C-alpha positions in Angstrom: 48.0 6.1 32.4 48.5 7.0 28.7 47.2 5.8 25.5 48.8 2.8 23.7 50.0 3.8 20.3 48.7 1.2 17.8 51.1 0.1 15.1 49.9 0.7 11.6 49.7 -2.9 10.5 48.3 -4.3 13.8 44.8 -4.1 15.3 44.1 -4.5 19.1 41.0 -6.4 19.9 39.6 -6.8 23.4 37.4 -9.8 24.4 34.5 -8.1 26.3 33.8 -11.0 28.7 32.6 -10.7 32.3 34.8 -11.5 35.2 34.0 -14.5 37.3 33.4 -13.9 41.1 36.8 -15.4 41.8 38.5 -13.0 39.5 36.5 -10.1 40.9 37.5 -11.0 44.5 41.2 -11.4 43.5 41.3 -8.0 41.9 39.5 -6.4 44.9 41.9 -7.9 47.3 44.9 -6.8 45.3 43.6 -3.2 45.2 42.9 -3.2 48.9 46.4 -4.5 49.7 48.0 -2.0 47.3 46.1 1.0 48.8 47.1 -0.1 52.3 50.8 -0.3 51.2 50.6 3.1 49.5 49.0 4.6 52.6 51.8 3.3 54.8 54.5 4.5 52.5 52.8 8.0 52.2 52.6 8.1 56.0 56.3 7.3 56.3 57.4 9.9 53.8 55.2 12.6 55.3 56.7 11.9 58.8 60.2 12.1 57.5 59.6 15.3 55.6 58.1 17.1 58.6 60.8 16.0 61.0 63.6 17.0 58.5 62.0 20.5 58.2 61.8 20.8 62.0 65.5 19.9 62.4 66.7 22.3 59.8 64.7 25.3 61.0 65.5 24.8 64.7 
C-alpha cells in the first residue's frame, strides 16, 4: 500500500477514536474470511501450475 499524495490546498485529518467491540469483531471476521479465500485461490493456482509443468515435461 502506497502513500496518499495530499493536494496542496487540502489537509487530511483522521479522527483517532477507538473501535467498538462490534466493529472489532466485524473487521476480524472479514480478515479471517479474506485469508481463507486467498488460501484457497493460492492452493488452486499452485496445483494448476505444477500439473501444467508435469504435462509439458512428460
